[in-house]
N, C-alpha and C positions, 0 to 999 in steps of 0.2 A: 568412520574414520575418527579416531580420537584426535584431539588438537595436538599438533606437533609441539614439542618442548620449546618454550620461548616465544611461541606465536600467539597472536590474538585472534580469536574467532568471532565473527559476526554471522548470524544466520537468520534467514527470513523464510517463512512459509508463504508460498504464493496462493492465490485464490483457488487454483485448481488442485492444490495439495502438494505440488512439487516443492522442492526446497533448494535454496541457494546458500552456500556457505562461503564466506570470504575469510581466508587465513592470511595474516600479514605479520611481518616483523621488519626490521630496518633493512634487511637484505632482499626480501622477495614478497610478492603478492600472488596468492593462489586463489582462483575462482573455481569453485566446485558446484556442479549442477547435479541434483539427485531427482530421479523419477522412480517411483516404486508402485507397482500394481500387483496386488495379490493374484496368484494364479487362478484361484476360484472365482475372481471377478472377471478376468479376461485372460485366457490362456495365450492369446496372440500378442498382447501388449507387453513389450519388453521393459523390464526394469533395468535401470542403469545408473552409474555414478561416473562422472567424467570431470577431470580437473585440468585447468590450463594455468600456466605460469604467465603473469603479466608484468611488463615493465611499468614503471610509474607513468610513462608517456602513453602506453597502451591503455592503462586504467583510466586516465583522463579523457582519452579519445572515446573509449567505450561509454564512460559516464556522459559525455557530451552527446553522443549518438542516442543514448537512451532518453535524455532530456528532450532532445529535438523530436524524437518519435512520440514522446508522451504529451507534449504541449497541445497538439491538435485534439487529442482525446479529452484532455482536461478542459480545454476551451469549449468543446462541444458539450461536455457535461455541465459546465458552468452556465452556458447559454440556455440549455434545456431546463436547468433548475431555476433560472431567473424568469422564465415564462410564467405568467399568472395562472394559478390553479383555478379553474372555473367554480370549484366548490367552496373556495375560500372567499371571504368578503374582500372587496377591494380596499385600498388604503383610505379612500374617501369615506366608505361605509364605516370603517373602523374608527376614523376620527369623529364622525357624527355620533357614533354609539359610545364614545368614551365616557361621557358623563353618566350613562345608565349603569355602568359597572360599579360594584361595591368597592369602597376603598380598601387598600391592602393594609392590614394592621399587623403589629408585631407577632400576635398569636398565630397568624397565618403563615409567617415566614418560618421555614424549617432549615436547620443546618444539614448540609449534604455530607 
């Protein structure tokens, strides 16, 4: 679908390859979901494109529901990443080893 005249389009590719397109203007908000699987990959998996028109209130409620659903996943990921990695030195070992490292000089600093 090409972007309708006068509408703004925002699109996102999801981790599984599906896509979400959000079309909006001052009069309406349209959420489109797209899933496409080539027949040679899976003949039984249906490809589809579906769109729903949202009121501003619907859009806010949906955004809130998505945030509430995402928080436990993000919290679990943050907790898992904050656990110490047994292969990495502890903070105390890093502090005690600090003086043994060579100093950083300007010729070692590179622009990114």
